[in-house]
N, C-alpha and C positions, 0 to 999 in steps of 0.2 A: 568657382562660382558659389555664392552663398546659398544656404539652405532654402531661402525664401524665393529662389528662382529656379527654373528648370528650362530645358530646351525641348521643344516639341516641333517636329517637322522643320527644323532649322531656325525656329523663332525662339527668342528668349522671353519666357513668360513668368509671371509672378504667381507663386503658390498662395493659397488662402488658408483660412482656418475653418475647420469643420463645425457643423452645428453642435457636435458633441463637445468640442473644445470650448466653444463659446458658452455653452450651458455649464460646463465644469468651472469656467472662469467666473461666471456670474454667481454661481452657487458658493464658490470659495470666498469671493469678495463679500457676499452678504453675510456669511458666517463669521468672517473675520471682523467685520464692522460690528456685528451683533455682540461678540464677546470681548473685543478690545476697545470698542467705542471710538476707534481711530478711523477717520474718513480716508478713503483711498482714491488715488487718481489712476493707478495702474495695478494690475494683479498678474502674477506669474503662475503658470502651470506647467507640469511635465506632460509630454505626449508619448504615446506608444512608439512613435518614430524616433524617440530619443532626443527630440528637440524641445528646448524650453521656450515657451511662448510668453510674451508680455502683451497684455491687452488692456485697452483703456476701459475704465469703469465709468458708467454713466447713470443718471437718474437715481442717485442715492436718496432714499427716503427712510430716515431713521426715526424710530420712536423707542419707548422704553423697552418693549418686549417684541420688537419686530424690525427687520431691516429688509428693504427691497432695493435692488439695483439691477442694472442691465449691462450687457455687452453686445456690441453691434457685430453682426455677421460680416466677415470680409471674405469673399469668395475668390480673391485674387483676380486672375485673368480668365477664370472659368465663367462661362455664360450661365450663371445660376440665378433663378428668379428670387432666391432668398438673400442675395447680396444686399447688404445695407439694412436688413431687418434687425430688430432688437429682440434678444432673448433675455427674459427677466427671471430672476430668482428671488424668492422670499424666504427668509430664515426666521424661525421662531424657536424659543427654547422648548425642549421636550423633557418629560419627566424621566424617560428611560435613557441610559447612556447610549451613545452611538449616533449614527446618522439615519434618519428616515427620509426616503425620497418619495415625493408625490408630484402630481402634475395638475396644472390649471388650464385656463382657456388657451386654445390654439395648439395644444399638443394632441396629436391624433390617438385614437384607440384602435387596436388590432381586432378586426372582426372576421378575418378569414385565416385558415391554416396555411402554412407554407413559408412563413417569415421566420426570422430568428427569435421573435417574441411570441409568446403564447396568446391565443385568442382571449380577448377580454382584458388584456393588460395594456398599459400605455406604450406607445410606439417609441420606446427608448431602447436602442439596440444594446447588446451586452457590453461592448467595449466602452461606449460613452457612459453607460450606467456605472461601470467600474471606475472610470475617470472621475465622475462626480463624487462618488462615495469616498474615493481616496483623497481627492483634493480637499474636500470639506473636512474629512477626518484629520488632515494634516494641520489644521488650524483650530481644531476642537480642543478645549482644555480638558485635562484628565478627569474622567468621571462625569463629564457633562454630556447632555444630549441635545440634538437639534433636529427640527423638521424643516426640510428644504422643499419648496414647491417651485417647479419650472413651468413657465408659461411663455407663450408667444402671441401677443395681442393680435398680430396680423396673420397668424398661422392658419386659421380656417379659410380665409380668403385665398391665400397663396396655395394652400393644399388643393384647392379645386383646379389649379393650373398644373398640377403634377400628375403622375401615374398612381398616386396614393389610393384613389377610390378603386381603381382596377386591382390593386394589390390587396385591398381590404383594410386600408388605414383610413378611418373616417373621422371627421371633425377637426382636422388640423394636420400639421406636419409631423414627420418623424425626426427624432434626434439621432443622427447618424454619424459614422466615422469609424474607421479602423486604425488609421495612423494618427489622427488628430489634425491632419493637413488635408487641403483640397488640391488635388493635382489638376492644373488647368487643362481642359479639353482632353482629359485622360481616357485612353482606350480602356484602361482597367476599370474606370468608373462605369463606362458603358457596359463592360462585361458583367460587372457586379449587378447592375440593373437588369440586364438580360437574364442572368441566372435567377434572380428573384421572380421575374415575370414567368419564366418557364416553370419554376417550382410552384408558383401560384396556379398556373394553368393545369399542372398535374393534379393538384388537390381539388380544384374547382370543376375540372372537366375530365372525366375518365376515358373519353374517346381519343381520337387522333388530335394531334396538335397541328396548327397551321402557321408556318413560318413565312412571313411576307418581307420583302426587301425594302419597302418604303410605303409612303402614304397612299400612292395609287393602288398598290397591291392590297393594302388594308381596305380601301374603299371597295375594291372588287370582291374581297372576301366577305365583307359585311353587307354590302348593298346589292351586288349582283348574285353571289352564291348564297346569300342569306345565312352565313355561318355565325355561330354564337361568338360574341365578342370575347368571352372568357377563354376561348380556344385559340385566339389569334394573337400572335406575338411578332412585333416588328424587329427584325434582326439586322437591318442595314447591310454592312459588308461582312459581318462576322458569321459566315455560313458554317465554317468548320467548328468554331467555338460552340455555336448553337446546336449543331448536330451532336457534338460531344456531350453536351448537357442533356440532350434528349435520350442518348444512350444511357447516361448515368441515372436518369430519372425513370428509365424503363418504359418509355412510350413505345407502344406497339406499332404505330403508324404515324408518318409525317407527311403532310402535304405542303409543298413549297409553291408559293405564288410569287413570281418575280419578273422583273424587267429582263428581257432577253439579253441586254448588254451586260448584265451582271451574271445571270445564271448560265450563259454560254461558257463562261470561264470555268464553272463547276464541271461542265462536260469534259473539260481539258485537265481536270484534277487540281484546279485552283480553288482553295476554300477560304481565302480572304480576298474579296473581290474589289478592294480599294485600288484605284488606278495607280497609286504610288507603290503598291505592293506588286501588282501584276496587271498591266494594261495589255492583255493579250487578245483583245476582242478581234482585231483584224486577222491575226494569225489563226484563230480558231474558226472564224467565219470562212477564211480562205480554205482551210483544211476540209471543212464540211462541204464547201462548194466543189472542191476537187473530187470528193467522194461521189458527188452527184453528176460528175462528168463535165464540170465547168472547164473551159479552156483558159488560155492565158489572158484573153481580152476581158473575160469576166473577172478574173483574179485582179487584173489591173484596175478595173472599175471599183472593186472592193477596196483596194489600197488607196484610191483617190477619194473615196467617200469620206465626208467630214464627220458624219454622225452614224451611230448605230441604226437610227431610223432609216437612213439612206441605204445601209447595208441590207436591211430587211427587205426593202423594195427590190433590190437587185436579186436577192435569193428567192423571193416569192415568185418573181418572173421565171427563175430558173427551175425551181423544183415544185412549185405549186403549194397550196395550203398544207398538204399532208407532210411536207418537209418539216414543219414546225412541231407536228406531233412526234416525228422521229427524233427531233432534237430534244423535246421534252423527255422522251424515253431515255435518251443518252445522258441527260442530266440526272435523272432518277437512278439509273444504273451506276453512275459514278458515285453518287451520294450513298447509295446502299452499300457499295463496296467499301467506302470510307467507314461505314458503320458495321463492317464485317458481316453484312447481310443479316444482321439481327433485327433490323427495323424495315418495314415496308415503306418505300418512298414513292410518292407521286408528285408530278410537276405540272404546273400551269404557267405558260409563258405569255407575256403581253409586251406591247410597246406603246408609246404615247400617241403615235400617229394613227395606228389602226386598232388599238385596244387589244382584245384577246386574239392571240395568234394560234395557239395550239395547246394540247395536253396529251398525256399518255393514258393508257388504259387503267393504270394503277390510280391515277388521279381521279378518274371517274368512279372507281370502286370506293375510294375514300370519301368522295363527295356524297355518295349514296348513303353512307353511314350517318350523315348529318340529317 
């Protein structure tokens, strides 16, 4: 299989080019046209992944002492809102030898600690910055200097549709990328985003962190419990990864708010709750029902239930509302053991049909801290 395709969950998907690669390509093209006078249709760059990319150069605007050009972002088969946007670079001669990098409209500025870039600086991550400087430097004549400005005309509008404001990147988009490529629907990309969010939460909020499994849990955290948004991080299925990061960042307390269909798996020691990894909801519900004294007929009903919502109805009739408090405690105990008991964990469970189902005592104590 060629480098520009990968396989994800059995599907052949096309890789894309990162914003960092596009910015480096636009900058290199602008510098080359500035110093050679030769117009370009295509520019080539090297990536940290060891892949050499060729990208189409657009919007070349050449004058005596200035060149502007653009490269269009190609996200491949990744559902990225930046797909198709243009990243521009302007190159002008500089009196000092070497490459000076600046930013214009649409590139965000870092306003909060916790990211790879210092507060007050443009949101260009270290790897893309290095790529830009090296690629421009490769076409710079000996002893000459150039100032390159990166801009994204549509960056401010698109930035409002991302997590940037929560992470402290204001006024535009970030120039990102560690390999130079975009992995379509990559779990690693999601992990990278989660790590950034948790790091930002650690710097912005010194108290407990709140891990929610989805949008419903986030709404409960913000609107029902009135928790501060900066403390709430949506983790999806990546419970174990998120807990690992919490341990690394030395959070003292973690509150998990999640759908029972996901978090019941944690009570069984499953820390990636994606159904393709471990769809053990029935088995865990059945084991819990047996502990409550359920007979074969109840277990059979659980097995025949189509949804988790139906299983909840069966168990509520069997054990009463307090059963869900017990299950919340079981989730917390298993998560705390995963963290070597170095972090206090509380759990709140809900489902879509009934809303809040239960919580353990540790969850109440953590909620009181807010």
